N, C-alpha and C positions, 0 to 999 in steps of 0.2 A: 658813278658805278664803274668798276674796272672793266675793260673790254672783255676779258675772259668771262666774268660773271654775267655780262650782258649776253654773250654768245650762248651760254648754257641755258638761257631762257628761250632761245629761238626754237620754233617748231622744226621738225625734221621730216623730210620726205625722201623716199627711195624711188629712183627711176630705173626700171629694168629694161634694158635694150634687147628686144627679142624679134627684130624685124628682118634679120638676115636669112639667107637661104641655106648657108652652111654646106655648100656643094662638096667641099673637100672631105667632109666626114663620110661621104658615100650615102647611097640610098636616095629615095625620092622624097622622104619626109624631112623637113627642116630639122636640123640637129636639136634645136631647143624643144622639139615636140617628140623626139625619140625617147623610148622608155629605158630607164635604168632601174633595176630592182622593182619593176612593176609600176613605176611612176615616171611621168615625163620629166626631162631635164629641167624644164622651166619650173615645175613644181618644187623640185629640189632646191633650185636657186631662190625661189620666193620664201621658202620656209623660215630661214633665219631672220629675214626682215620682218616677217609676220610675228615672230616670237620676240623681237627686240622692242621693249616697252618704249624706248625713246623715239622710235619711228612711228609717226602718226598717220601717214598716208603712203600708199604705194601706187605708182602708175606704171603700167607696162606698155611699151611701144611695140606693136606687132606689125607683121607684113600684110599687105593687101590680100584679102581672101583667107586670112588665117583666123577669122572670128570664131568659127566652130572649133578649130583645134585649141584655141585659147580657152574657150568656155569649158571644153572637156578637161583641160589641164588644171583649171582652178576650181572645178566643181567641188563643193563642200568646204572650201576655204572661207575664212572670215571675211564677210562682206563689209565689216566696219572699216578696215584699212584699205581694201582694194578699191581703187577708183576705176571708172570705165576705161578700157584700153584705148590707145590712140594709134591710128594708122601711120606707119613710118614712111620715110622717103626713100629715094634711090640709094643714098649713102648713110653710113652710121651718123655722120655729122647732121644730115637732114633729119634723121629720126630723133636724135636727142633734142634738136631744136624744137621739133613739134611737141615732144613730151614736155619740155620746159614751158612752151607757150600754153599748153593745157593746164599746167600748174598755175601759171600766171592768171589764167582766166578764172581760177578758183581763189584768186587773191592770196596765193601762197607767197610767203616771204620768210625765209629761214635758211636752213642748211639742207642741201640736196646731195644724196649719195647716188652716184651713177654706177650701175653694175651691169656687166654682161650676162645675159641669161645662160650663155654657154659655160659659165663657171658655177657648177652645182655644189661645190664643196666649200663655199664661203662660210666661215665660222663666226660665232658670236663674238669671240675675242677680236677678230679682225675688224668687224663692224664697230666694236668698241674703240679700237685704236683709231679708226677713221674719224669717229665723232670727236675723240679727244684731240686729234690733230687739227680738226676744223676750228677748235677753240683758239688757236694761236695765229691763224692767218686766213686768207681768202680761199686758198686752194691747197690741198694736200693729197698725195697719192701713195699707195703701197708699193714698195720696191723690194727686189731681191738682188743680192750681189751676183755679178756675172762670174761664173767659175771657168768658162771656156775662154780661150783667146779669141778675140773678135778681129776680123779683117774687113777693111773696106776695099771693094773692088771696082774696077771700071767697067765700061760696057762690054768689053771683050773677056771679062772674067779674070783679069790680072790684078794682083794685089797692088794697091797704091798707098795703103796706110795701115798701120797696126796701132789703134788707139790704146792708151794705157788702160789696162783692165780695172785698176782701182778707181777709175773715174766713170765706170760704166755700171748701169743697173738695168734690170728688166722690170717692166711696169705691169701692175695688176689692176683689178677693180675689186671692191668699190673705191672710187675716187670721191673725195669730199670737197664741196664748194659752198661758198656763200651764194645764194640763189641769184640775186640781182646782178652781181658782176659777171657771173657765168652766162646768164641770159643776154646781157648786153654784149658780151664777146661774141656769142653766136649770131645775134642780130647784125652786128657790125660786119662780121665775116660774110654773112649772106648778102648784105647790101653791097659789099665790095666784090662780090662774085668769087670769093675765095673758097675753094673746096679742098678735099684731100687730107684734112686733119684726121689722124687715126685715133686720137683720144681727146678728151676734153681738156686735159692739162695743156696740150699743145695750143689750144685756142686761148687759154688764159695766158700762156707765155707770149703768144702773138699780140695779145691785148696789153702787154706790159706789166702783168701781175706776177709777183714771185710765187713759185710753186714749191711748197715744202714736201718732204718725204717722210714716211714712217715705215716701220718694218712690215713687210708683207708676210705671206704664209706659203711655204713651198707646196703645201697640200692643195692650195687654191688654184688648181690647174684649169686651163681652158681647153675644152674639148674641140679639137680641130680635125684630126685624122681618124680613120676607122680604128686604129690601134688604141687611140685614146679612150674610145668607148669600151673596148675589151678590158683595158686596165681599170677603168672606172667601175664597170660592172663587178669585177672581181673584188674591188675595194668595198663596194657597197654590200656585197655578200657577207663580208666580215663585220658589217655594222648592223646586221639583223639581230633582233632581240628574241630570245627563246621564251615561249609561253607554253604552259601546260593547262589543258582543260579536261574536265571529267564529265561523264554523262551516265545517267541511270534510267532504265525504263522497265516496266513490268506490265504484263497483260494476263488476264484470267482466261482459262480455257472455257470453251463452250462447244456446242455441236459443230461438227465439221469433219473434214477428212484430210486437212493439211495445215501446216504453219509455214510462215515465211521467216527465214533466218538469214541475215546477211545478204539479202537479195536472191536467195535460193529457195525454191518451193520444195518443201520436205513433206512426204506423206506421213500422216499421223492419225490416230483414232479420234482426235478432236481438233477444233480450230480455236481461234482466240477472239475475245470480245475487243473490238477496236473500231475507231472511226475510219482509219485508213486500213491498210492491209495488216496492221498489227505487228510489223517486223521490229521486235524489241532491239535487235542488234543494230540495225541502221538508225533507229531512233536514238539509242544511247550514243552512237558515234556522232550523229548530227549535233546533239547537245554538247558533246565534248568539243567539237570544232567551234561551235558558236560561243562556247565558254572562253576559248582562247581570244576571241574578238571582243568579248564583253558586250555581245549584241543579243542578250536575252536567250530564250530557249526555243525549242521547236514549236511550242504553243504560241509564242509571240508571232512567228512568221506564218504558221499554218494552223490557225485556231480551229479546234474541233467544232466550233459553232458555225464555221463556214462550210456550206454544203459541197463546195467544189472539191474538198479534200476527202469526201466520203468514199471509202474504198480505194483511195489513191495509192499508187505504188510508191513505197518509201524510198526507192532509189532517187526519186526527185528531190527528196528532202536532203539526203546526203550530198547529192550533186550541187544543190543550192549552197550548202555550207562550204563545200570545197571551193565553189566559185567565189564566195565572199573572201576566202583566204587569198585566192589569186588576185582578186580585184584590189586588195590592199598591198599587193606586191609581196605576199608571203609565200612560204614553202611549207608543205606538210612533211615533217620528218618521219613521224611514226604514228601508227594507230594500233592500240592494244585493246583487245576485246575479250571479256569473260562472259560466257553464257551459263546461267544457272538453271538447271531443270533436271527432273528425274527421267523425263522422256520428252521428245524423241532423242535418240543418241546423236550427238553432234559429230563424233569422230569420223564416221564414214563420209561426212560432207565437208569436213574441215578445208580441204584443198579447194573445193569449188567455192566455198564461202570466201576464203581469202582472195581468190582470183576475182570474184565478182566485186568485192569491196575495193580492191586495187583499181579495177576498171572504172568504177563509179567515181572514186576520188581522184583519179588521174595520177596515181603514184605507182612505184614499183612493187612487185609482190613481196620483196624482202622488207618492205616497210609496213606490212600488215601481220599482226600476231593474233591468233585465235586460241583461246583456252576454253575448256568446258569443265564444269564440276556439278556435283549434286550438293544438296544441303543436308545430307545424312538423314533423310526422312523427317527433318524438322521444318517447321514453318509452312507457309502456303505452297512453296515449291516442293518441299519434302512430301507434302500430302498430295501432290499431283494436281493442285488447283490452278496452276499457272506456271509461267516461266519469266525469268528476269535476265537483264544484261547490264554489265558495267563496262564503261569504256574510258580510256585515257587517250588524249590526243596531244602530241608534241609538235609544235609548229614554230617557225621563225618569221617574224614580222619586222618591217622597217619601223623605226621610231616615228611617232606621229608628230605633225606640226603642232 
């Protein structure tokens, strides 16, 4: 069998290095757990490996005491590929070695991709290039041509050399290796007391193995400084997908002296039949937001059969739906509501309703539109038997893993 064909049958594992503290990025939270567009950096970094069919298992090396942060970051992700995390060492070199040892304990033997958790923009194409490069040798790394002139300086800051730029490259991750040679290089370096290797390719070079290169990706940046996070956040904002959801609710009138509309109590000659407070406006808006998430409807989350919701204030329902949007890293762009009834008159309360909806949803007043109409004396609303509301929600959500 040709070597390349044999390599293509090897299993693939990804080892994500997430044990660092990332102090240069600022803040008290390690940078791999800081949020970008509502999701931790680590979750962004894991997503492409989870989506890559060729990757059969993923192991993450985390820092001591980061178990809870890690669990929160990966909550809801596929448990099929994710192995239990491994606690890293004092250096990156130590952390990778511990991750490799954990894979060896599972009898893994194939191709391993080593990736830094602080690189959240790794693409499927780059992973594919890494795997393809691993077919032709024991080690391969993604590189980019150096565009700036590089100087080597001495201890006093004076230039001692200007290396030829055409012989220099910058290096990224994921780096691809055959597992056993890489593990052997790590173990040999540890046994020799050698430390300070800044990437795994350097270890393979030290062990005497040739290291090939393949084209990297300029977008595959490493988050290091506070400005990097600002740039990354702006970039992810542009990767949000727009979704539109609709909602509809209706309630019949009954005895009473008020109705609730959009979180505002309005005096009326009748009340409404409802399990909760019967706010058709907030119910319709709640369904519209849940629709953008494809997460059922208001009855799914607040069933009328559950006594705890009897007489409940409907602002809780809308706040819940808005919270679900935020939890997914989404943004509510606009809420558009139409109320249909012969009475009570909505116009005098329009501003109060808009303000209350904006407050509950946590958005600006300019993102809430309220319209009211009658049904020209036709149908149940025209006969004054009840009232209805129709809502449209426009949100932006990150692409899902």
